[in-house]
N, C-alpha and C positions, 0 to 999 in steps of 0.2 A: 382314493387314495395313493399317493404315491409311491414306492421303493424308495427306502433309505440308500444313498450311493456307499454309504458306510457299512453297510451290510453286503455289497456289491452281488445283489439280487442278480443279475443280469451278467454274462460275459464281456459284454462291451464295455458295460459301469468300472467291472474288474480292470477293466484293460486303461482306461482312463484311471480310473485311481491311483491305477500302477504308475501309468504316464505322467500325471499330478506328482506323485513321490518322486518322480525320479530326476523330472524339471526341479524339484524343489529342492534338492540336494544340489543339483548342480546349479544353482543360482545362488545359494549360500558357500560354496567352493568357490565361487566368482569372487563374491562380499568376501568370503579370508583372504584370498589371493588379492582382492582390490587394497587391502590394510596395509599390504607391503611393509615395511618397517617402519609403519608408524606406531606398533604395539611391542616396538622394543622400546621408542621412545614415552610412552604414558597408557596406561592400561586401560582396558576394554571402559570399565564407567571413566575414566577421565576421558576419554572419545566421546563419551557419546556425551557428557557433559559437553564438551568442546563445540561439538557438534550441532548443540540445542544453543548455544550461545552465537554460533555464528550466523544462525538463522534469526535469532529471536536477541538481541544484544539487549543490556541495559535488564537482564531476568535478576528477580528480585531472589534468594536463597531459598524463600518459601515455593515463591512459582517455578525453580528448577526443581525442586524434590518433587511438588507434586506434577510436573511433567514427565520424571522419571521414575515416579511411583513407588519412590525410598519416602523414607524418615529427615526432614530436616539435618538432626545431626549427624546422619551417613553424610550428604548431600555437605554439609561444612567441613567436614574432616577431606573431604576431596575436593573442596574447594581452596583450602589452606596448602593443602599441597601443588595445587595448579597455581596458586598465586607465588607460593614459594620460587617454583620454579618457573616464574616469567610468562606463565600459559593465560593467565586470565590478570583485569585487575578489577580491585574494588574500588566503586565510586561512591560517592556522596551524592544522592538524588537532590536535581539544584531546587522543584519544587518540596521536597520533603528532607531539612538536611537528619533527621531520625535515619532512614529510610539506603541502604545498600545495594548500588546495583552491580551486579556480573559484568564484565563485556570482558570478548577473547583478544590477546593479543593478533601483533599482525602475524606474527608466529606462528600460530594457532589457527587462525585463518590459513597460512599458506599449506599447515599439515591436513588440513580437513577437504579442502579443494585437490590436494594431491591425489588424497585418496579417492575422490569424487571423481578426477579425470581420469586416472589408473580403473576405475570400475567401467567410465564408460569405454574406455580405448578396449578392454575387457569383450564386452558386451559386440563393440561392433568388428572385433574381431569373429565372435562367434556367428554373428549376422553376415558375416562374409562367408564361413562355412555351408551357411543355409541357401539350398537354390533358392536363386530367385524366382522361380515358379513360386515357392512357400515361402515369399516372406512375407505378403499380404494377409494370407493364412495366421501366420505365426502372431503378427499385428492383431488380425484383430481376435486371437483366440485370448491371446494379454491384457487385452478390453475388456471381453468378458469376462475373463476371472478376475478382475480389477474390481467390476463390479459385484460381480459373483461374492467376493469377497468384502462385500463395502467399501472398497479402494479405502487401505488403511490414511486415518488421518496422517498430518507429517508429526505428531507429536506418538504416535503410535511407532511411526518409521525411525521417529527419531533417536530411539531408545534400541535400536540398532546399529545404529549409524549410517543411517542411509537419509 
């Protein structure tokens, strides 16, 4: 039986766990920095909605609520505000006139793309500070981490605007 890393049964496991915690805080800091002034324009929940709609356009309100793991009424209120502000359009589904599809505006797409570009630039700056001899190891470590975390599905990441 293997000892649980959460128990930090060995000094090595405890050191790795501490490094993971520190690294996760650093990455969350980069995510926060990448948001820039986006959160001056929309709320985090609204940004999450825009992120989903820019990657999966034409979602129904029900599908969007499921993606976010919230009640349809919560999404409906948030979408109402996004439509009023011009971030989202409601369009009738050509195949089912009763259905409404939500589409991100061009401005919403620019906002989400800007955040993604800032995040990529911040990560590139970090990578430049990593000694070249360690970069391959860093890449391998993140691939191992992605596998160990069962690499989150896009819907899971969209919750954080990723």
